[in-house]
C-alpha positions as CSV (number, residue, x, y, z in Angstrom):
1,M,-11.0,8.0,-10.1
2,A,-11.4,11.2,-7.4
3,L,-8.5,13.3,-6.0
4,F,-7.9,12.9,-2.0
5,N,-6.4,15.4,-0.3
6,L,-4.7,13.2,2.6
7,N,-3.4,14.0,5.9
8,I,-0.5,11.4,6.3
9,N,2.1,11.7,9.4
10,G,1.3,15.5,9.5
11,K,1.9,16.0,5.9
12,M,-0.9,16.1,3.1
13,H,-1.0,14.2,-0.1
14,E,-2.5,14.8,-3.1
15,V,-3.1,11.3,-4.8
16,D,-5.7,10.5,-7.4
17,V,-7.0,6.9,-6.8
18,D,-10.6,5.3,-7.7
19,P,-12.7,6.4,-3.6
20,S,-13.1,2.4,-2.8
21,T,-8.9,1.9,-3.1
22,P,-7.9,0.5,0.6
23,M,-5.8,2.7,2.1
24,L,-3.2,0.1,2.6
25,W,-2.3,0.4,-1.7
26,V,-2.9,4.3,-1.0
27,L,0.2,4.4,1.3
28,R,2.1,1.8,0.2
29,D,1.9,1.9,-4.4
30,H,1.0,6.0,-4.6
31,L,2.9,7.3,-1.3
32,R,5.8,5.3,-1.0
33,L,5.2,4.3,2.3
34,L,6.1,0.9,3.0
35,G,6.1,0.1,6.5
36,T,2.1,-0.9,6.3
37,K,2.6,-4.2,6.0
38,F,0.1,-6.4,3.3
39,G,-0.9,-9.4,5.4
40,C,-4.3,-10.9,4.5
41,G,-5.9,-8.5,3.2
42,V,-9.6,-9.0,4.9
43,S,-8.8,-7.4,8.3
44,V,-8.0,-10.2,10.6
45,C,-4.1,-10.5,10.7
46,G,-3.2,-6.6,11.9
47,A,0.0,-6.5,9.6
48,C,-1.7,-3.2,7.9
49,T,-3.0,-1.6,11.2
50,I,-2.4,2.6,11.4
51,H,-4.3,5.2,13.1
52,L,-6.6,7.1,11.9
53,G,-7.4,10.4,14.3
54,D,-6.3,8.4,17.7
55,R,-7.4,4.8,17.0
56,A,-6.3,1.5,15.1
57,V,-7.6,0.8,12.3
58,R,-6.9,-1.5,9.5
59,S,-5.6,0.0,6.1
60,C,-6.8,-2.9,4.2
61,Q,-9.8,-2.6,5.1
62,L,-10.0,1.6,4.7
63,T,-11.1,3.2,2.0
64,A,-9.6,6.0,0.3
65,A,-13.2,7.8,1.1
66,Q,-13.8,6.9,4.1
67,V,-10.5,8.3,5.8
68,G,-12.1,12.3,5.1
69,D,-10.2,14.6,6.7
70,Q,-9.0,12.6,9.6
71,P,-5.5,12.3,10.1
72,I,-3.1,9.2,9.3
73,T,-0.6,8.0,10.8
74,T,1.7,5.0,10.0
75,I,4.4,3.5,11.6
76,E,6.8,6.3,9.6
77,G,5.3,9.2,11.4
78,L,5.0,7.2,14.6
79,S,8.4,9.1,15.6
80,E,10.9,10.5,13.3
81,N,13.9,8.7,14.7
82,G,12.5,5.4,16.3
83,D,12.5,7.1,19.9
84,H,8.5,6.5,20.7
85,P,8.4,4.9,23.9
86,V,6.9,2.0,22.5
87,Q,9.5,1.7,19.6
88,K,12.0,1.9,22.4
89,A,10.3,-1.0,24.9
90,W,9.6,-3.1,21.3
91,L,13.9,-3.3,21.2
92,E,14.5,-3.4,25.0
93,H,12.3,-7.0,25.2
94,D,13.8,-8.2,21.7
95,V,10.3,-8.1,20.5
96,A,10.7,-8.9,16.7
97,Q,11.8,-12.0,15.0
98,C,11.3,-11.7,11.5
99,G,9.7,-8.6,11.8
100,Y,6.7,-8.4,9.2
101,C,3.6,-7.9,11.8
102,Q,5.4,-5.5,13.9
103,P,4.0,-2.2,12.6
104,G,0.7,-2.9,12.7
105,Q,1.6,-4.6,16.5
106,I,3.7,-1.2,17.0
107,M,0.9,0.8,15.8
108,Q,-1.9,-1.1,18.0
109,A,0.1,-1.4,20.9
110,T,0.3,2.8,20.4
111,A,-3.1,3.6,20.3
112,L,-3.8,0.7,23.5
113,L,-1.3,3.0,25.5
114,K,-2.9,6.5,24.5
115,E,-6.2,5.4,25.2
116,N,-5.5,3.3,28.3
117,P,-1.8,4.7,29.7
118,N,-1.9,1.4,32.3
119,P,-3.6,-1.7,30.9
120,T,-4.2,-4.8,33.2
121,D,-2.8,-8.2,31.0
122,E,-5.8,-9.0,30.2
123,E,-7.0,-5.2,28.5
124,I,-3.2,-5.9,26.5
125,Q,-4.3,-9.0,25.4
126,E,-8.0,-8.1,24.5
127,A,-6.4,-5.1,22.7
128,M,-4.0,-6.9,21.5
129,Y,-5.9,-9.3,20.0
130,G,-6.1,-10.4,16.5
131,N,-2.6,-8.1,15.7
132,L,-0.9,-12.2,14.4
133,C,2.8,-12.7,14.7
134,R,3.7,-16.1,13.0
135,C,7.1,-15.8,15.5
136,G,4.9,-16.1,18.7
137,T,6.7,-13.4,20.4
138,Y,3.2,-12.8,21.7
139,T,5.2,-12.4,25.8
140,R,7.8,-9.8,24.5
141,I,4.9,-8.2,23.1
142,K,2.8,-7.6,26.4
143,A,6.4,-7.1,27.8
144,A,7.3,-4.4,25.6
145,I,3.9,-2.6,26.8
146,K,4.0,-2.9,30.1
147,T,7.7,-1.7,29.6
148,A,5.9,1.9,27.4
149,A,3.5,2.3,30.0
150,K,5.9,3.4,32.3
151,S,7.3,5.4,30.4
């Protein structure tokens, strides 16, 4: 076990975990931040996407030891009241059906728009590739990203 001081959603958290513990489990099991979802555990579905600094990363493959002093943002830290432009666009386009993958989708889309505020359809598709939605709301996801890019 090792002691880690992690900056998560703008607050410092001290956790005592094995250095190889995936951040997904640090967030969910140790800090009770349940918005980040477990999907596949092997970094192919995107349900566990968080931000490490400004980059979208899969928390199921990011260990506590790899974080260092970089800040982490989870879906809970994206906005206090669910009023981030991407979250508002998601509601406007009625993206979520079952909703399970949506925190990861939103975190991936937010990172995309931070890096590229006016992405083309192809850039959206490329950035969102690997964030799987079993309900198949990909058309609505793309429309929501385009709406968020305008705001």
